[in-house]
PDB file of N, CA, C and O in Angstrom:
ATOM      1  N   MET A   1       0.798  -1.051   0.041  1.00  0.00           N
ATOM      2  CA  MET A   1       0.137   0.112  -0.059  1.00  0.00           C
ATOM      3  C   MET A   1       0.731   1.315   0.048  1.00  0.00           C
ATOM      4  O   MET A   1       1.477   1.489   1.011  1.00  0.00           O
ATOM      5  N   VAL A   2       0.559   2.214  -0.754  1.00  0.00           N
ATOM      6  CA  VAL A   2       1.161   3.466  -0.721  1.00  0.00           C
ATOM      7  C   VAL A   2       0.181   4.573  -0.576  1.00  0.00           C
ATOM      8  O   VAL A   2      -0.988   4.476  -0.952  1.00  0.00           O
ATOM      9  N   GLU A   3       0.758   5.763   0.053  1.00  0.00           N
ATOM     10  CA  GLU A   3      -0.059   6.945   0.228  1.00  0.00           C
ATOM     11  C   GLU A   3      -0.397   7.630  -0.937  1.00  0.00           C
ATOM     12  O   GLU A   3       0.497   7.923  -1.730  1.00  0.00           O
ATOM     13  N   LEU A   4      -1.780   7.987  -1.199  1.00  0.00           N
ATOM     14  CA  LEU A   4      -2.076   8.702  -2.352  1.00  0.00           C
ATOM     15  C   LEU A   4      -2.302  10.021  -1.909  1.00  0.00           C
ATOM     16  O   LEU A   4      -1.684  10.914  -2.489  1.00  0.00           O
ATOM     17  N   ILE A   5      -3.115  10.331  -0.938  1.00  0.00           N
ATOM     18  CA  ILE A   5      -3.585  11.774  -0.373  1.00  0.00           C
ATOM     19  C   ILE A   5      -3.525  11.553   1.080  1.00  0.00           C
ATOM     20  O   ILE A   5      -3.682  10.483   1.668  1.00  0.00           O
ATOM     21  N   LYS A   6      -3.269  12.752   1.594  1.00  0.00           N
ATOM     22  CA  LYS A   6      -3.367  12.845   3.193  1.00  0.00           C
ATOM     23  C   LYS A   6      -4.308  14.336   3.410  1.00  0.00           C
ATOM     24  O   LYS A   6      -3.946  15.387   2.882  1.00  0.00           O
ATOM     25  N   THR A   7      -5.326  14.251   4.110  1.00  0.00           N
ATOM     26  CA  THR A   7      -6.220  15.287   4.344  1.00  0.00           C
ATOM     27  C   THR A   7      -6.884  15.250   5.583  1.00  0.00           C
ATOM     28  O   THR A   7      -7.212  14.205   6.144  1.00  0.00           O
ATOM     29  N   THR A   8      -7.134  16.672   6.123  1.00  0.00           N
ATOM     30  CA  THR A   8      -7.676  16.715   7.501  1.00  0.00           C
ATOM     31  C   THR A   8      -9.350  17.127   7.253  1.00  0.00           C
ATOM     32  O   THR A   8     -10.152  17.260   8.178  1.00  0.00           O
ATOM     33  N   ASN A   9      -9.631  17.272   5.993  1.00  0.00           N
ATOM     34  CA  ASN A   9     -10.910  17.762   5.628  1.00  0.00           C
ATOM     35  C   ASN A   9     -11.873  16.633   5.212  1.00  0.00           C
ATOM     36  O   ASN A   9     -11.815  16.072   4.117  1.00  0.00           O
ATOM     37  N   VAL A  10     -12.748  16.354   6.164  1.00  0.00           N
ATOM     38  CA  VAL A  10     -13.542  15.160   6.210  1.00  0.00           C
ATOM     39  C   VAL A  10     -14.423  15.213   4.907  1.00  0.00           C
ATOM     40  O   VAL A  10     -14.528  14.209   4.201  1.00  0.00           O
ATOM     41  N   VAL A  11     -15.032  16.352   4.607  1.00  0.00           N
ATOM     42  CA  VAL A  11     -15.987  16.476   3.548  1.00  0.00           C
ATOM     43  C   VAL A  11     -14.955  16.158   2.123  1.00  0.00           C
ATOM     44  O   VAL A  11     -15.293  15.348   1.261  1.00  0.00           O
ATOM     45  N   ARG A  12     -13.922  16.789   2.077  1.00  0.00           N
ATOM     46  CA  ARG A  12     -13.049  16.507   0.910  1.00  0.00           C
ATOM     47  C   ARG A  12     -12.675  14.876   0.856  1.00  0.00           C
ATOM     48  O   ARG A  12     -12.637  14.202  -0.174  1.00  0.00           O
ATOM     49  N   LEU A  13     -12.414  14.419   2.180  1.00  0.00           N
ATOM     50  CA  LEU A  13     -12.023  12.835   1.982  1.00  0.00           C
ATOM     51  C   LEU A  13     -13.374  12.223   1.472  1.00  0.00           C
ATOM     52  O   LEU A  13     -13.217  11.434   0.540  1.00  0.00           O
ATOM     53  N   THR A  14     -14.498  12.390   1.830  1.00  0.00           N
ATOM     54  CA  THR A  14     -15.776  11.830   1.220  1.00  0.00           C
ATOM     55  C   THR A  14     -15.879  12.015  -0.323  1.00  0.00           C
ATOM     56  O   THR A  14     -16.332  11.119  -1.034  1.00  0.00           O
ATOM     57  N   TYR A  15     -15.447  13.201  -0.816  1.00  0.00           N
ATOM     58  CA  TYR A  15     -15.434  13.348  -2.116  1.00  0.00           C
ATOM     59  C   TYR A  15     -14.383  12.604  -2.869  1.00  0.00           C
ATOM     60  O   TYR A  15     -14.666  12.099  -3.956  1.00  0.00           O
ATOM     61  N   LEU A  16     -13.270  12.513  -2.394  1.00  0.00           N
ATOM     62  CA  LEU A  16     -12.103  11.711  -2.975  1.00  0.00           C
ATOM     63  C   LEU A  16     -12.514  10.274  -2.983  1.00  0.00           C
ATOM     64  O   LEU A  16     -12.312   9.605  -3.996  1.00  0.00           O
ATOM     65  N   GLN A  17     -13.023   9.802  -2.025  1.00  0.00           N
ATOM     66  CA  GLN A  17     -13.625   8.466  -1.885  1.00  0.00           C
ATOM     67  C   GLN A  17     -14.559   8.066  -2.989  1.00  0.00           C
ATOM     68  O   GLN A  17     -14.482   7.026  -3.644  1.00  0.00           O
ATOM     69  N   ALA A  18     -15.437   9.004  -3.112  1.00  0.00           N
ATOM     70  CA  ALA A  18     -16.475   8.898  -4.314  1.00  0.00           C
ATOM     71  C   ALA A  18     -15.636   8.804  -5.687  1.00  0.00           C
ATOM     72  O   ALA A  18     -15.782   7.856  -6.459  1.00  0.00           O
ATOM     73  N   LEU A  19     -14.866   9.726  -5.893  1.00  0.00           N
ATOM     74  CA  LEU A  19     -14.020   9.762  -7.110  1.00  0.00           C
ATOM     75  C   LEU A  19     -13.444   8.300  -7.541  1.00  0.00           C
ATOM     76  O   LEU A  19     -13.579   7.728  -8.623  1.00  0.00           O
ATOM     77  N   LEU A  20     -12.768   7.872  -6.376  1.00  0.00           N
ATOM     78  CA  LEU A  20     -12.065   6.641  -6.549  1.00  0.00           C
ATOM     79  C   LEU A  20     -13.105   5.370  -6.788  1.00  0.00           C
ATOM     80  O   LEU A  20     -12.933   4.474  -7.614  1.00  0.00           O
ATOM     81  N   ASP A  21     -14.162   5.491  -5.927  1.00  0.00           N
ATOM     82  CA  ASP A  21     -15.251   4.433  -6.234  1.00  0.00           C
ATOM     83  C   ASP A  21     -15.807   4.446  -7.563  1.00  0.00           C
ATOM     84  O   ASP A  21     -16.077   3.394  -8.141  1.00  0.00           O
ATOM     85  N   ASP A  22     -16.007   5.669  -8.119  1.00  0.00           N
ATOM     86  CA  ASP A  22     -16.485   5.775  -9.407  1.00  0.00           C
ATOM     87  C   ASP A  22     -15.564   5.151 -10.493  1.00  0.00           C
ATOM     88  O   ASP A  22     -16.044   4.549 -11.454  1.00  0.00           O
ATOM     89  N   ALA A  23     -14.366   5.295 -10.332  1.00  0.00           N
ATOM     90  CA  ALA A  23     -13.304   4.702 -11.241  1.00  0.00           C
ATOM     91  C   ALA A  23     -12.977   3.290 -10.855  1.00  0.00           C
ATOM     92  O   ALA A  23     -12.062   2.762 -11.488  1.00  0.00           O
ATOM     93  N   ASN A  24     -13.578   2.587  -9.915  1.00  0.00           N
ATOM     94  CA  ASN A  24     -13.418   1.260  -9.659  1.00  0.00           C
ATOM     95  C   ASN A  24     -12.054   0.985  -9.219  1.00  0.00           C
ATOM     96  O   ASN A  24     -11.483  -0.071  -9.493  1.00  0.00           O
ATOM     97  N   ILE A  25     -11.481   2.006  -8.483  1.00  0.00           N
ATOM     98  CA  ILE A  25     -10.080   1.884  -7.792  1.00  0.00           C
ATOM     99  C   ILE A  25     -10.034   1.658  -6.330  1.00  0.00           C
ATOM    100  O   ILE A  25     -10.280   2.511  -5.478  1.00  0.00           O
ATOM    101  N   PRO A  26      -9.667   0.316  -6.102  1.00  0.00           N
ATOM    102  CA  PRO A  26      -9.750  -0.008  -4.603  1.00  0.00           C
ATOM    103  C   PRO A  26      -8.827   0.836  -3.772  1.00  0.00           C
ATOM    104  O   PRO A  26      -7.724   1.218  -4.163  1.00  0.00           O
ATOM    105  N   PHE A  27      -9.389   1.119  -2.522  1.00  0.00           N
ATOM    106  CA  PHE A  27      -8.548   1.973  -1.565  1.00  0.00           C
ATOM    107  C   PHE A  27      -8.798   1.594  -0.242  1.00  0.00           C
ATOM    108  O   PHE A  27      -9.675   0.752  -0.048  1.00  0.00           O
ATOM    109  N   PHE A  28      -8.202   2.051   0.669  1.00  0.00           N
ATOM    110  CA  PHE A  28      -8.324   2.169   2.044  1.00  0.00           C
ATOM    111  C   PHE A  28      -8.049   3.385   2.766  1.00  0.00           C
ATOM    112  O   PHE A  28      -7.062   4.024   2.400  1.00  0.00           O
ATOM    113  N   VAL A  29      -8.757   3.833   3.746  1.00  0.00           N
ATOM    114  CA  VAL A  29      -8.351   4.976   4.446  1.00  0.00           C
ATOM    115  C   VAL A  29      -8.016   4.800   5.808  1.00  0.00           C
ATOM    116  O   VAL A  29      -8.826   4.387   6.638  1.00  0.00           O
ATOM    117  N   PHE A  30      -6.822   5.106   6.068  1.00  0.00           N
ATOM    118  CA  PHE A  30      -5.953   5.036   7.119  1.00  0.00           C
ATOM    119  C   PHE A  30      -6.156   6.041   8.115  1.00  0.00           C
ATOM    120  O   PHE A  30      -6.215   7.204   7.717  1.00  0.00           O
ATOM    121  N   ASP A  31      -6.275   5.804   9.361  1.00  0.00           N
ATOM    122  CA  ASP A  31      -6.360   6.904  10.581  1.00  0.00           C
ATOM    123  C   ASP A  31      -7.786   7.566  10.636  1.00  0.00           C
ATOM    124  O   ASP A  31      -7.955   8.652  11.191  1.00  0.00           O
ATOM    125  N   GLN A  32      -8.824   6.852  10.023  1.00  0.00           N
ATOM    126  CA  GLN A  32     -10.114   7.436  10.110  1.00  0.00           C
ATOM    127  C   GLN A  32     -10.694   7.489  11.463  1.00  0.00           C
ATOM    128  O   GLN A  32     -11.421   8.408  11.841  1.00  0.00           O
ATOM    129  N   HIS A  33     -10.314   6.371  12.258  1.00  0.00           N
ATOM    130  CA  HIS A  33     -10.862   6.336  13.631  1.00  0.00           C
ATOM    131  C   HIS A  33     -10.228   6.958  14.630  1.00  0.00           C
ATOM    132  O   HIS A  33     -10.623   6.763  15.780  1.00  0.00           O
ATOM    133  N   ILE A  34      -9.163   7.794  14.383  1.00  0.00           N
ATOM    134  CA  ILE A  34      -8.568   8.594  15.251  1.00  0.00           C
ATOM    135  C   ILE A  34      -9.274   9.720  16.003  1.00  0.00           C
ATOM    136  O   ILE A  34      -9.048  10.176  17.123  1.00  0.00           O
ATOM    137  N   SER A  35     -10.246  10.066  15.031  1.00  0.00           N
ATOM    138  CA  SER A  35     -11.098  11.118  15.468  1.00  0.00           C
ATOM    139  C   SER A  35     -11.856  10.988  16.804  1.00  0.00           C
ATOM    140  O   SER A  35     -12.293  11.935  17.458  1.00  0.00           O
ATOM    141  N   MET A  36     -11.968   9.430  17.178  1.00  0.00           N
ATOM    142  CA  MET A  36     -12.621   9.450  18.465  1.00  0.00           C
ATOM    143  C   MET A  36     -11.540   9.772  19.623  1.00  0.00           C
ATOM    144  O   MET A  36     -11.936   9.872  20.785  1.00  0.00           O
ATOM    145  N   LEU A  37     -10.328   9.915  19.339  1.00  0.00           N
ATOM    146  CA  LEU A  37      -9.287  10.156  20.209  1.00  0.00           C
ATOM    147  C   LEU A  37      -8.979  11.748  20.295  1.00  0.00           C
ATOM    148  O   LEU A  37      -8.497  12.312  21.277  1.00  0.00           O
ATOM    149  N   GLU A  38      -9.318  12.299  19.186  1.00  0.00           N
ATOM    150  CA  GLU A  38      -8.907  13.718  18.988  1.00  0.00           C
ATOM    151  C   GLU A  38     -10.158  14.646  19.208  1.00  0.00           C
ATOM    152  O   GLU A  38      -9.992  15.837  18.943  1.00  0.00           O
ATOM    153  N   ALA A  39     -11.303  14.271  19.629  1.00  0.00           N
ATOM    154  CA  ALA A  39     -12.543  14.949  19.952  1.00  0.00           C
ATOM    155  C   ALA A  39     -13.010  15.788  18.809  1.00  0.00           C
ATOM    156  O   ALA A  39     -13.570  16.865  19.012  1.00  0.00           O
ATOM    157  N   GLY A  40     -12.794  15.324  17.622  1.00  0.00           N
ATOM    158  CA  GLY A  40     -13.230  15.975  16.434  1.00  0.00           C
ATOM    159  C   GLY A  40     -12.557  17.288  15.970  1.00  0.00           C
ATOM    160  O   GLY A  40     -13.152  18.095  15.255  1.00  0.00           O
ATOM    161  N   ILE A  41     -11.430  17.447  16.360  1.00  0.00           N
ATOM    162  CA  ILE A  41     -10.786  18.755  16.057  1.00  0.00           C
ATOM    163  C   ILE A  41      -9.973  18.754  14.727  1.00  0.00           C
ATOM    164  O   ILE A  41      -9.426  19.786  14.338  1.00  0.00           O
ATOM    165  N   GLY A  42      -9.907  17.690  14.099  1.00  0.00           N
ATOM    166  CA  GLY A  42      -9.375  17.609  12.808  1.00  0.00           C
ATOM    167  C   GLY A  42      -7.823  17.808  12.807  1.00  0.00           C
ATOM    168  O   GLY A  42      -7.227  18.335  11.868  1.00  0.00           O
ATOM    169  N   ALA A  43      -7.248  17.360  13.893  1.00  0.00           N
ATOM    170  CA  ALA A  43      -5.775  17.540  13.964  1.00  0.00           C
ATOM    171  C   ALA A  43      -4.937  16.577  13.167  1.00  0.00           C
ATOM    172  O   ALA A  43      -3.871  16.896  12.639  1.00  0.00           O
ATOM    173  N   PHE A  44      -5.506  15.322  13.107  1.00  0.00           N
ATOM    174  CA  PHE A  44      -4.842  14.223  12.520  1.00  0.00           C
ATOM    175  C   PHE A  44      -5.360  13.873  11.152  1.00  0.00           C
ATOM    176  O   PHE A  44      -6.545  13.614  10.943  1.00  0.00           O
ATOM    177  N   PRO A  45      -4.346  13.877  10.155  1.00  0.00           N
ATOM    178  CA  PRO A  45      -4.933  13.726   8.695  1.00  0.00           C
ATOM    179  C   PRO A  45      -5.361  12.200   8.479  1.00  0.00           C
ATOM    180  O   PRO A  45      -4.812  11.298   9.112  1.00  0.00           O
ATOM    181  N   ARG A  46      -6.345  11.973   7.575  1.00  0.00           N
ATOM    182  CA  ARG A  46      -6.718  10.704   7.171  1.00  0.00           C
ATOM    183  C   ARG A  46      -5.870  10.511   5.935  1.00  0.00           C
ATOM    184  O   ARG A  46      -5.669  11.465   5.183  1.00  0.00           O
ATOM    185  N   ARG A  47      -5.365   9.315   5.696  1.00  0.00           N
ATOM    186  CA  ARG A  47      -4.741   9.044   4.483  1.00  0.00           C
ATOM    187  C   ARG A  47      -5.382   7.896   3.615  1.00  0.00           C
ATOM    188  O   ARG A  47      -5.716   6.817   4.105  1.00  0.00           O
ATOM    189  N   ILE A  48      -5.524   8.218   2.289  1.00  0.00           N
ATOM    190  CA  ILE A  48      -6.113   7.497   1.400  1.00  0.00           C
ATOM    191  C   ILE A  48      -4.958   6.694   0.690  1.00  0.00           C
ATOM    192  O   ILE A  48      -4.133   7.241  -0.042  1.00  0.00           O
ATOM    193  N   MET A  49      -4.976   5.245   0.994  1.00  0.00           N
ATOM    194  CA  MET A  49      -3.991   4.323   0.531  1.00  0.00           C
ATOM    195  C   MET A  49      -4.494   3.415  -0.558  1.00  0.00           C
ATOM    196  O   MET A  49      -5.629   2.937  -0.569  1.00  0.00           O
ATOM    197  N   VAL A  50      -3.516   3.197  -1.528  1.00  0.00           N
ATOM    198  CA  VAL A  50      -3.990   2.415  -2.689  1.00  0.00           C
ATOM    199  C   VAL A  50      -2.692   1.424  -3.006  1.00  0.00           C
ATOM    200  O   VAL A  50      -1.514   1.695  -2.777  1.00  0.00           O
ATOM    201  N   GLU A  51      -3.201   0.246  -3.571  1.00  0.00           N
ATOM    202  CA  GLU A  51      -2.005  -0.602  -3.975  1.00  0.00           C
ATOM    203  C   GLU A  51      -1.163  -0.003  -4.970  1.00  0.00           C
ATOM    204  O   GLU A  51      -1.636   0.832  -5.742  1.00  0.00           O
ATOM    205  N   GLU A  52       0.038  -0.351  -5.023  1.00  0.00           N
ATOM    206  CA  GLU A  52       1.092   0.299  -5.920  1.00  0.00           C
ATOM    207  C   GLU A  52       0.536   0.057  -7.358  1.00  0.00           C
ATOM    208  O   GLU A  52       0.694   0.962  -8.178  1.00  0.00           O
ATOM    209  N   SER A  53      -0.034  -0.969  -7.694  1.00  0.00           N
ATOM    210  CA  SER A  53      -0.556  -1.242  -9.147  1.00  0.00           C
ATOM    211  C   SER A  53      -1.696  -0.348  -9.642  1.00  0.00           C
ATOM    212  O   SER A  53      -1.945  -0.184 -10.836  1.00  0.00           O
ATOM    213  N   PHE A  54      -2.421   0.261  -8.554  1.00  0.00           N
ATOM    214  CA  PHE A  54      -3.498   1.323  -8.947  1.00  0.00           C
ATOM    215  C   PHE A  54      -2.999   2.657  -8.754  1.00  0.00           C
ATOM    216  O   PHE A  54      -3.804   3.570  -8.934  1.00  0.00           O
ATOM    217  N   LEU A  55      -1.798   2.944  -8.415  1.00  0.00           N
ATOM    218  CA  LEU A  55      -1.332   4.370  -8.027  1.00  0.00           C
ATOM    219  C   LEU A  55      -1.471   5.255  -9.220  1.00  0.00           C
ATOM    220  O   LEU A  55      -2.165   6.270  -9.158  1.00  0.00           O
ATOM    221  N   LEU A  56      -0.847   4.914 -10.280  1.00  0.00           N
ATOM    222  CA  LEU A  56      -0.922   5.838 -11.538  1.00  0.00           C
ATOM    223  C   LEU A  56      -2.410   6.187 -11.904  1.00  0.00           C
ATOM    224  O   LEU A  56      -2.748   7.360 -12.063  1.00  0.00           O
ATOM    225  N   ALA A  57      -3.274   5.161 -12.030  1.00  0.00           N
ATOM    226  CA  ALA A  57      -4.789   5.404 -12.206  1.00  0.00           C
ATOM    227  C   ALA A  57      -5.231   6.235 -11.261  1.00  0.00           C
ATOM    228  O   ALA A  57      -5.794   7.252 -11.665  1.00  0.00           O
ATOM    229  N   ALA A  58      -5.102   6.037  -9.823  1.00  0.00           N
ATOM    230  CA  ALA A  58      -5.683   6.870  -8.913  1.00  0.00           C
ATOM    231  C   ALA A  58      -5.150   8.202  -8.974  1.00  0.00           C
ATOM    232  O   ALA A  58      -5.971   9.112  -8.862  1.00  0.00           O
ATOM    233  N   LYS A  59      -3.882   8.515  -9.137  1.00  0.00           N
ATOM    234  CA  LYS A  59      -3.367   9.899  -9.440  1.00  0.00           C
ATOM    235  C   LYS A  59      -4.003  10.608 -10.484  1.00  0.00           C
ATOM    236  O   LYS A  59      -4.344  11.785 -10.365  1.00  0.00           O
ATOM    237  N   THR A  60      -4.200   9.824 -11.669  1.00  0.00           N
ATOM    238  CA  THR A  60      -4.873  10.360 -12.946  1.00  0.00           C
ATOM    239  C   THR A  60      -6.354  10.914 -12.399  1.00  0.00           C
ATOM    240  O   THR A  60      -6.663  12.095 -12.561  1.00  0.00           O
ATOM    241  N   VAL A  61      -7.090  10.122 -11.851  1.00  0.00           N
ATOM    242  CA  VAL A  61      -8.343  10.350 -11.494  1.00  0.00           C
ATOM    243  C   VAL A  61      -8.495  11.627 -10.746  1.00  0.00           C
ATOM    244  O   VAL A  61      -9.352  12.472 -11.004  1.00  0.00           O
ATOM    245  N   LEU A  62      -7.568  11.713  -9.764  1.00  0.00           N
ATOM    246  CA  LEU A  62      -7.666  12.979  -8.811  1.00  0.00           C
ATOM    247  C   LEU A  62      -7.081  14.130  -9.638  1.00  0.00           C
ATOM    248  O   LEU A  62      -7.648  15.215  -9.510  1.00  0.00           O
ATOM    249  N   GLN A  63      -6.078  14.061 -10.430  1.00  0.00           N
ATOM    250  CA  GLN A  63      -5.626  15.013 -11.318  1.00  0.00           C
ATOM    251  C   GLN A  63      -6.548  15.690 -12.055  1.00  0.00           C
ATOM    252  O   GLN A  63      -6.649  16.915 -12.104  1.00  0.00           O
ATOM    253  N   ASP A  64      -7.341  14.749 -12.732  1.00  0.00           N
ATOM    254  CA  ASP A  64      -8.354  15.350 -13.653  1.00  0.00           C
ATOM    255  C   ASP A  64      -9.522  16.018 -13.023  1.00  0.00           C
ATOM    256  O   ASP A  64     -10.327  16.705 -13.653  1.00  0.00           O
ATOM    257  N   ALA A  65      -9.575  15.782 -11.736  1.00  0.00           N
ATOM    258  CA  ALA A  65     -10.675  16.319 -10.879  1.00  0.00           C
ATOM    259  C   ALA A  65      -9.975  17.708 -10.156  1.00  0.00           C
ATOM    260  O   ALA A  65     -10.593  18.454  -9.397  1.00  0.00           O
ATOM    261  N   GLN A  66      -8.680  17.867 -10.527  1.00  0.00           N
ATOM    262  CA  GLN A  66      -7.884  18.863  -9.768  1.00  0.00           C
ATOM    263  C   GLN A  66      -8.102  18.741  -8.203  1.00  0.00           C
ATOM    264  O   GLN A  66      -8.442  19.689  -7.495  1.00  0.00           O
ATOM    265  N   GLU A  67      -7.854  17.415  -7.742  1.00  0.00           N
ATOM    266  CA  GLU A  67      -7.836  17.129  -6.337  1.00  0.00           C
ATOM    267  C   GLU A  67      -6.632  16.502  -5.946  1.00  0.00           C
ATOM    268  O   GLU A  67      -6.605  15.936  -4.854  1.00  0.00           O
ATOM    269  N   PHE A  68      -5.480  16.519  -6.780  1.00  0.00           N
ATOM    270  CA  PHE A  68      -4.445  15.746  -6.352  1.00  0.00           C
ATOM    271  C   PHE A  68      -3.431  16.598  -5.528  1.00  0.00           C
ATOM    272  O   PHE A  68      -2.437  17.037  -6.106  1.00  0.00           O
ATOM    273  N   TYR A  69      -3.634  16.849  -4.216  1.00  0.00           N
ATOM    274  CA  TYR A  69      -2.824  17.607  -3.317  1.00  0.00           C
ATOM    275  C   TYR A  69      -3.086  17.190  -1.923  1.00  0.00           C
ATOM    276  O   TYR A  69      -4.148  16.640  -1.632  1.00  0.00           O
ATOM    277  N   ASN A  70      -2.186  17.420  -1.069  1.00  0.00           N
ATOM    278  CA  ASN A  70      -2.448  17.159   0.430  1.00  0.00           C
ATOM    279  C   ASN A  70      -2.875  18.426   1.012  1.00  0.00           C
ATOM    280  O   ASN A  70      -2.470  19.498   0.563  1.00  0.00           O
ATOM    281  N   ASP A  71      -3.765  18.330   2.100  1.00  0.00           N
ATOM    282  CA  ASP A  71      -4.169  19.516   2.783  1.00  0.00           C
ATOM    283  C   ASP A  71      -4.242  19.133   4.315  1.00  0.00           C
ATOM    284  O   ASP A  71      -4.570  19.979   5.148  1.00  0.00           O
TER     285      ASP A  71
END
């Protein structure tokens, strides 16, 4: 697994997941349950991880949507 995107914006995370789902690219969200420990302040970024074989396709999907950046 390799990191594709890192974000603290939960709304953007949902959008990115939808983009990848629509493109049939499998992914995992790491660190999504840390929010229980952080009291919802958004201090810890969530990471979208993909298999290395899907990395180029995933980057292309996010670049086409102008969403390939960390925040």
